C-alpha positions as CSV (number, residue, x, y, z in Angstrom):
1,X,0.0,0.0,0.0
2,X,1.4,3.4,-0.9
3,X,1.9,6.0,1.7
4,X,-1.0,8.1,0.4
5,X,-3.6,5.3,0.5
6,X,-5.9,4.6,3.4
7,X,-6.8,1.1,4.6
8,X,-10.0,1.2,2.5
9,X,-8.0,1.5,-0.7
10,X,-8.9,5.1,-1.6
11,X,-6.1,7.5,-2.3
12,X,-5.7,10.4,0.0
13,X,-3.9,13.5,-1.3
14,X,-1.1,14.9,0.7
15,X,-2.4,17.7,3.0
16,X,-6.0,16.7,2.5
17,X,-8.2,16.1,5.6
18,X,-7.4,12.8,7.1
19,X,-4.0,12.6,5.6
20,X,-1.2,11.9,8.0
21,X,1.7,14.4,8.2
22,X,4.9,12.5,8.4
23,X,8.6,13.5,8.2
24,X,9.8,11.6,5.2
25,X,13.6,11.2,5.2
26,X,15.0,13.4,2.6
27,X,11.9,15.5,2.2
28,X,12.4,19.3,2.0
29,X,12.3,20.8,5.5
30,X,12.2,17.6,7.4
31,X,15.7,17.7,8.7
32,X,15.3,21.4,9.7
33,X,12.1,20.6,11.6
34,X,13.7,17.7,13.3
35,X,16.7,19.9,14.3
36,X,14.2,22.6,15.5
37,X,12.3,20.1,17.7
38,X,15.6,18.8,19.2
39,X,16.8,22.2,20.0
40,X,13.5,23.2,21.6
41,X,13.7,20.2,23.9
42,X,17.4,20.8,24.7
43,X,17.1,24.5,25.7
44,X,16.4,25.1,29.4
45,X,13.3,27.2,28.6
46,X,11.9,25.0,25.8
47,X,10.0,27.1,23.2
48,X,10.6,30.2,25.2
49,X,14.3,30.0,24.5
50,X,16.2,31.7,21.7
51,X,17.1,29.2,19.0
52,X,20.0,29.4,16.5
53,X,19.2,31.3,13.3
54,X,19.1,28.2,11.2
55,X,16.3,26.8,13.3
56,X,14.3,30.0,13.4
57,X,11.6,30.9,11.0
58,X,11.8,34.0,8.7
59,X,8.8,35.6,10.4
60,X,10.4,35.5,13.8
61,X,13.7,37.0,12.4
62,X,11.7,39.8,10.8
63,X,9.7,40.6,13.9
64,X,12.3,42.6,15.7
65,X,12.5,45.0,12.7
66,X,8.8,45.8,13.1
67,X,8.2,44.0,9.8
68,X,5.4,41.8,11.0
69,X,4.0,43.9,13.9
70,X,0.2,44.4,13.9
71,X,-0.1,48.2,13.3
72,X,-3.4,50.0,13.2
73,X,-4.7,50.6,9.7
74,X,-4.7,54.3,10.2
75,X,-0.9,54.2,10.6
76,X,-0.4,52.3,7.4
77,X,1.2,48.9,7.0
78,X,4.9,48.4,7.4
79,X,6.5,47.4,4.1
80,X,8.1,43.9,4.5
81,X,10.6,44.6,1.8
82,X,11.8,47.8,3.5
83,X,12.9,45.8,6.6
84,X,16.2,44.5,5.3
85,X,16.6,41.3,7.4
86,X,19.6,39.2,7.0
87,X,18.0,35.8,7.3
88,X,20.8,34.0,5.5
89,X,23.5,34.7,8.0
90,X,25.3,31.4,9.0
91,X,25.0,30.4,12.6
92,X,28.8,30.1,12.9
93,X,29.1,33.9,12.4
94,X,27.0,34.7,15.5
95,X,26.8,33.6,19.1
96,X,23.9,33.4,21.5
97,X,24.5,34.6,25.1
98,X,22.5,34.9,28.2
99,X,22.2,38.2,30.1
100,X,20.7,37.5,33.5
101,X,18.7,36.3,35.3
102,X,21.5,37.1,37.8
103,X,22.6,40.5,36.5
104,X,22.4,43.8,38.3
105,X,21.3,45.7,35.2
106,X,18.3,43.5,34.4
107,X,16.4,45.1,37.4
108,X,15.6,41.7,38.9
109,X,15.4,38.2,37.6
110,X,14.9,39.0,34.0
111,X,16.8,36.8,31.5
112,X,17.6,38.1,28.0
113,X,18.9,35.7,25.4
114,X,20.8,37.7,22.8
115,X,22.2,36.8,19.4
116,X,25.4,38.8,18.8
117,X,27.6,39.6,15.9
118,X,30.6,40.9,17.7
119,X,29.1,43.5,20.0
120,X,26.0,44.2,17.8
121,X,22.7,42.7,19.0
122,X,20.9,40.9,16.2
123,X,18.1,39.3,18.1
124,X,16.8,39.5,21.7
125,X,14.3,37.3,23.5
126,X,13.2,38.1,27.1
127,X,12.6,35.0,29.2
128,X,10.5,35.5,32.3
129,X,9.0,33.4,35.0
130,X,11.8,33.2,37.6
131,X,9.9,35.1,40.2
132,X,6.4,33.7,39.6
133,X,4.3,33.8,42.8
134,X,0.8,33.2,41.5
135,X,-0.6,36.3,43.0
136,X,-3.7,36.4,40.7
137,X,-4.7,32.9,41.7
138,X,-3.9,33.7,45.3
139,X,-6.2,36.7,45.0
140,X,-9.1,34.4,44.3
141,X,-8.6,32.7,47.7
142,X,-8.5,35.9,49.7
143,X,-11.5,38.0,50.7
144,X,-11.9,41.6,49.4
145,X,-10.7,42.8,52.8
146,X,-7.5,40.7,52.6
147,X,-6.9,41.3,48.9
148,X,-4.9,44.5,49.2
149,X,-2.2,42.7,51.2
150,X,-1.7,40.5,48.1
151,X,-1.7,43.0,45.2
152,X,0.4,45.6,47.0
153,X,3.4,43.2,46.6
154,X,3.3,42.9,42.9
155,X,4.8,46.2,41.9
156,X,6.9,46.7,45.0
157,X,8.1,50.1,43.9
158,X,4.5,51.4,43.5
159,X,2.4,49.4,46.0
160,X,-0.2,52.1,46.6
161,X,-1.1,52.1,42.9
162,X,-1.7,48.4,43.0
163,X,-4.0,48.8,46.0
164,X,-5.8,51.6,44.3
165,X,-6.7,49.7,41.1
166,X,-7.9,46.7,43.2
167,X,-10.0,48.8,45.4
168,X,-11.5,50.7,42.5
169,X,-12.4,47.4,40.7
170,X,-14.2,46.1,43.8
171,X,-16.0,49.4,44.4
172,X,-17.2,49.4,40.7
173,X,-18.9,46.1,41.3
174,X,-20.3,47.3,44.7
175,X,-21.6,50.5,43.1
176,X,-20.5,52.6,46.1
177,X,-19.6,56.2,45.9
178,X,-16.6,57.3,48.0
179,X,-16.6,60.4,50.2
180,X,-14.7,63.3,48.6
181,X,-11.9,63.2,51.2
182,X,-11.2,59.5,50.4
183,X,-10.9,60.4,46.7
184,X,-8.4,63.2,47.3
185,X,-6.4,61.3,49.9
186,X,-6.0,58.5,47.4
187,X,-4.9,61.0,44.7
188,X,-2.3,62.5,47.1
189,X,-0.8,59.1,47.9
190,X,-0.9,58.0,44.2
191,X,1.1,61.1,43.1
192,X,3.6,60.8,46.0
193,X,4.0,57.2,44.9
194,X,4.7,58.3,41.3
195,X,7.4,60.7,42.6
196,X,8.9,57.9,44.7
197,X,8.9,55.4,41.8
198,X,10.4,57.8,39.3
199,X,13.1,58.9,41.8
200,X,14.0,55.2,42.2
201,X,14.2,54.9,38.4
202,X,16.4,58.0,38.2
203,X,18.7,56.4,40.8
204,X,19.0,53.0,39.2
205,X,19.2,54.4,35.6
206,X,22.0,56.6,36.7
207,X,23.8,53.6,38.2
208,X,23.3,51.5,35.1
209,X,24.9,54.2,33.0
210,X,27.8,54.8,35.5
211,X,26.6,57.6,37.7
212,X,27.0,56.5,41.3
213,X,26.2,60.0,42.4
214,X,22.7,59.8,40.8
215,X,22.1,56.6,42.7
216,X,22.8,58.3,46.0
217,X,20.8,61.4,45.2
218,X,17.7,59.3,44.0
219,X,17.6,57.2,47.2
220,X,18.1,60.3,49.3
221,X,15.0,62.0,48.0
222,X,12.9,58.9,47.8
223,X,13.6,58.3,51.5
224,X,11.6,61.5,52.4
225,X,8.6,60.1,50.6
226,X,8.9,56.7,52.2
227,X,9.2,58.3,55.6
228,X,5.9,60.1,55.0
229,X,4.3,56.8,53.9
230,X,5.6,55.2,57.1
231,X,4.1,58.0,59.2
232,X,0.8,57.7,57.3
233,X,0.3,53.9,56.8
234,X,2.7,52.4,59.4
235,X,4.9,50.9,56.6
236,X,7.5,52.1,54.1
237,X,6.3,49.7,51.4
238,X,3.5,47.1,50.9
239,X,1.1,49.3,52.9
240,X,-2.4,47.7,52.8
241,X,-3.7,51.3,53.3
242,X,-6.0,51.9,50.3
243,X,-8.8,49.5,50.9
244,X,-12.2,48.8,49.4
245,X,-14.4,51.7,50.5
246,X,-11.7,54.2,51.2
247,X,-8.5,54.1,53.2
248,X,-7.5,52.4,56.4
249,X,-7.1,55.6,58.3
250,X,-7.0,59.4,57.9
251,X,-3.9,61.4,57.2
252,X,-1.7,62.1,60.2
253,X,-1.6,65.4,62.0
254,X,0.8,67.9,60.3
255,X,0.6,66.1,57.0
256,X,0.4,69.4,55.1
257,X,3.8,70.5,56.4
258,X,5.4,67.1,55.7
259,X,4.1,67.2,52.1
260,X,5.3,70.8,51.6
261,X,8.8,69.8,52.7
262,X,8.8,66.9,50.2
263,X,7.6,69.1,47.3
264,X,10.1,71.9,48.1
265,X,13.1,69.5,48.3
266,X,12.2,67.4,45.3
267,X,11.6,70.5,43.1
268,X,15.0,72.0,44.2
269,X,16.9,68.8,43.6
270,X,15.4,68.1,40.2
271,X,17.4,71.1,39.1
272,X,20.5,69.3,40.4
273,X,19.6,66.2,38.5
274,X,19.1,68.2,35.4
275,X,22.5,69.8,35.7
276,X,24.2,66.5,36.6
277,X,22.8,64.4,33.8
278,X,21.0,66.3,31.0
279,X,24.0,68.1,29.6
280,X,26.6,65.6,30.6
281,X,28.4,64.5,27.4
282,X,29.0,60.8,28.5
283,X,25.3,60.5,29.5
284,X,24.1,62.0,26.3
285,X,26.3,59.7,24.2
286,X,24.8,56.7,26.0
287,X,21.1,57.6,25.6
288,X,20.7,59.8,22.5
289,X,19.6,57.8,19.5
290,X,19.8,54.5,21.3
291,X,16.8,52.2,22.0
292,X,14.6,54.0,19.5
293,X,11.0,53.1,19.2
294,X,8.5,54.6,16.8
295,X,5.0,55.6,17.7
296,X,3.5,53.0,15.4
297,X,5.7,50.3,16.9
298,X,4.9,51.4,20.5
299,X,1.1,51.3,19.7
300,X,1.4,47.9,17.9
301,X,3.3,46.5,21.0
302,X,0.6,47.9,23.4
303,X,3.3,49.9,25.2
304,X,2.0,52.5,27.7
305,X,3.3,55.0,30.2
306,X,6.6,56.8,29.6
307,X,7.6,54.4,26.8
308,X,4.6,55.3,24.7
309,X,4.7,59.0,25.6
310,X,8.3,59.2,24.7
311,X,7.3,58.5,21.1
312,X,5.1,61.6,21.0
313,X,1.7,59.9,21.8
314,X,0.0,61.9,24.6
315,X,-1.8,59.0,26.2
316,X,-2.2,59.3,30.0
317,X,-5.2,57.8,31.7
318,X,-5.3,60.6,34.2
319,X,-6.1,63.0,31.3
320,X,-7.7,60.7,28.6
321,X,-9.9,58.7,30.9
322,X,-9.9,60.7,34.2
323,X,-10.5,58.8,37.5
324,X,-10.4,60.0,41.1
325,X,-10.4,63.8,40.8
326,X,-7.7,64.3,38.1
327,X,-10.2,66.3,36.1
328,X,-10.1,68.9,38.8
329,X,-6.4,69.6,38.8
330,X,-4.1,71.1,36.3
331,X,-1.1,69.2,34.9
332,X,0.6,68.7,31.6
333,X,1.1,65.3,29.8
334,X,4.8,65.1,29.0
335,X,5.7,63.7,25.6
336,X,9.0,63.1,23.7
337,X,9.8,63.1,20.0
338,X,12.2,60.4,19.0
339,X,11.3,57.5,21.4
340,X,14.9,56.9,22.4
341,X,16.5,56.4,25.8
342,X,17.0,60.1,26.3
343,X,13.3,60.9,25.7
344,X,12.3,58.3,28.2
345,X,14.6,59.9,30.7
346,X,13.3,63.4,30.0
347,X,9.7,62.3,30.2
348,X,10.2,60.8,33.7
349,X,12.2,63.7,34.9
350,X,9.5,66.1,34.0
351,X,6.7,63.9,35.2
352,X,8.1,64.3,38.7
353,X,7.7,68.0,38.3
354,X,4.1,67.5,37.2
355,X,3.4,65.2,40.1
356,X,4.7,67.8,42.5
357,X,2.4,70.3,40.8
358,X,-0.6,68.0,41.3
359,X,0.4,67.3,45.0
360,X,0.5,71.0,45.8
361,X,-3.1,71.4,44.3
362,X,-4.3,68.4,46.3
363,X,-3.0,70.0,49.5
364,X,-4.9,73.2,48.7
365,X,-8.2,71.4,47.7
366,X,-8.3,68.6,50.3
367,X,-11.9,68.4,51.6
368,X,-12.9,67.5,55.1
369,X,-15.2,64.7,56.1
370,X,-14.9,60.9,56.4
371,X,-12.1,59.0,54.8
372,X,-14.1,55.9,54.0
373,X,-17.6,54.8,53.1
374,X,-19.9,54.9,56.1
375,X,-21.5,51.5,55.2
376,X,-21.2,48.8,57.8
377,X,-21.4,46.2,55.1
378,X,-18.3,47.5,53.4
379,X,-16.0,49.2,56.0
380,X,-15.5,48.2,59.6
381,X,-16.9,50.5,62.4
382,X,-14.7,52.8,64.4
383,X,-12.6,51.0,66.9
384,X,-14.2,52.8,69.9
385,X,-17.7,51.6,68.7
386,X,-16.7,48.0,69.0
387,X,-16.4,48.3,72.8
388,X,-19.8,50.0,73.0
389,X,-22.1,48.3,70.5
390,X,-22.8,44.6,70.0
391,X,-24.0,45.4,66.5
392,X,-20.7,47.1,65.7
393,X,-18.8,44.1,67.0
394,X,-20.9,41.7,64.9
395,X,-20.3,43.8,61.7
396,X,-16.6,43.9,62.5
397,X,-16.4,40.2,63.1
398,X,-18.3,39.3,59.9
399,X,-16.2,41.7,57.7
400,X,-13.0,40.1,58.8
401,X,-14.1,36.5,58.7
402,X,-16.5,36.4,55.7
403,X,-15.4,39.5,53.8
404,X,-17.5,42.0,51.8
405,X,-20.3,40.5,49.8
406,X,-19.9,41.9,46.3
407,X,-22.8,41.5,43.8
408,X,-22.3,39.3,40.8
409,X,-20.7,40.8,37.7
410,X,-17.4,41.6,36.0
411,X,-15.5,44.8,35.5
412,X,-12.2,46.2,34.2
413,X,-10.7,49.2,35.8
414,X,-7.4,50.9,34.8
415,X,-5.2,53.6,36.4
416,X,-2.0,55.3,35.2
417,X,0.8,53.7,37.2
418,X,4.4,55.0,37.0
419,X,5.0,52.3,34.4
420,X,1.9,52.6,32.3
421,X,-1.7,51.3,32.2
422,X,-2.3,49.1,35.3
423,X,-5.6,47.3,34.9
424,X,-7.6,45.0,37.1
425,X,-10.2,42.6,35.6
426,X,-12.4,41.2,38.3
427,X,-15.3,38.8,38.3
428,X,-17.6,38.3,41.3
429,X,-19.9,35.4,41.9
430,X,-21.6,37.1,44.8
431,X,-19.4,35.6,47.5
432,X,-16.8,37.4,49.7
433,X,-13.9,36.5,47.4
434,X,-13.3,37.4,43.7
435,X,-14.2,34.5,41.4
436,X,-11.5,35.6,38.9
437,X,-8.9,38.3,39.0
438,X,-6.4,39.3,36.4
439,X,-3.9,42.2,36.4
440,X,-2.9,44.0,33.2
441,X,0.7,44.6,34.3
442,X,2.4,47.4,32.4
443,X,5.9,46.0,33.2
444,X,5.0,42.7,31.5
445,X,3.4,44.2,28.4
446,X,6.2,46.8,28.0
447,X,8.9,44.1,27.9
448,X,7.6,43.2,24.4
449,X,9.2,46.4,23.1
450,X,12.7,45.5,24.3
451,X,13.7,43.4,21.3
452,X,12.7,46.1,18.9
453,X,14.6,48.8,21.0
454,X,17.7,46.7,21.3
455,X,18.0,45.4,17.7
456,X,21.0,46.7,15.8
457,X,22.5,48.4,18.8
458,X,25.5,47.5,21.0
459,X,25.4,45.3,24.1
460,X,26.2,48.5,26.1
461,X,23.1,50.2,24.6
462,X,21.0,47.2,25.7
463,X,21.7,48.1,29.3
464,X,20.4,51.6,28.8
465,X,17.3,50.3,27.0
466,X,16.5,47.7,29.7
467,X,16.7,50.4,32.3
468,X,14.6,52.8,30.3
469,X,11.7,50.3,30.3
470,X,11.7,50.5,34.1
471,X,10.6,46.8,34.6
472,X,9.6,45.5,38.0
473,X,9.8,41.8,37.9
474,X,7.4,41.2,40.7
475,X,4.8,42.8,38.4
476,X,6.0,40.9,35.3
477,X,5.7,37.4,36.9
478,X,3.2,38.1,39.7
């Protein structure tokens, strides 16, 4: 019986339904496919690893040139022929190396597999998963009261922003309206958190590019913000302060003076940063024209935050889809022009200035009143009431044992974190725990843009590009 005949005697055309696909020795592509399968199984990360050029398809080789990115029709298609991709380069002319996951400039346990021609980067593949903690699945086993302690640990450089988006998602399902003071307190903390996160980026980016002075300066100013957080929430990080229905407590006495000191110091020292880095010849050589990303590529890769704004796209959820009370304060959306490492530096530097501007307005407009919803089914009663009222004690007990009963439904809520669009998709089945929770983590999504940024540059430029993405691996793997 021939290889294209079935047991019934009828011939089956190759490729037709029911035909078996077999690797026939000597058939075109069979040896390459066998070699590909062998390499996939031999690499430590399986299909996630970067394979030699000879075992990689043309589409994947073209991808880092933006040749096969899905670009919105309004921006026009990228011409495949215009992306000159050397797909015929022999493997013995290049080498594949690992950068990380144990590397100080990968900002955590990020592993990059790179194909190099000398010091020129031809291909890059980010490999993630080394810090995976299953926080989304854990969130489905925690009540809405406990949930903030989980999500606050994802982006550990911006914990209050994580708590904010989780609380807003649950509140959208509950249909509760926050008191004005709770809204403005959240906005104050969110902008101070943005300042703290960007200061940390200024510090680590400076260190990555050789400026130990910037590392010291950045940590020094960030310490003032963390000290205020500790005074307000009791902790420097991972606060569990923004909760469903409001905040855990009111702002401490004298908070206005503390915030004024932070704003005055940060504003003055931003001028020092500007003088130290912006005009520094070595710094400019490292960041100008390196790690470039076009607006079309950034949009196709779903990049958000400073990465997208550095390409000239003025997309900031605080302005385009206002939440909290951002429509009641004045601030500018900072954008770049070239989408290179320098633009991403300049965007973050000036976003600190805009956040200081917002914080000053919040201090002036902060309303009085309660700092959380006065609903016994959502927020616990005041501590003093528990000693006086049996009803208050029962409500307190049921909140912390059974959790908040959230009506059935699903919702997606997004906020502008220091790294981009941070979204929370939440499904409720009517119980005291989320039935499903998924986080749209900007650090994870933004990593897609790294191969495009790094392609064609030097290994040294790759360090600057990784830093400019500002990835937090706790949020990438979560």
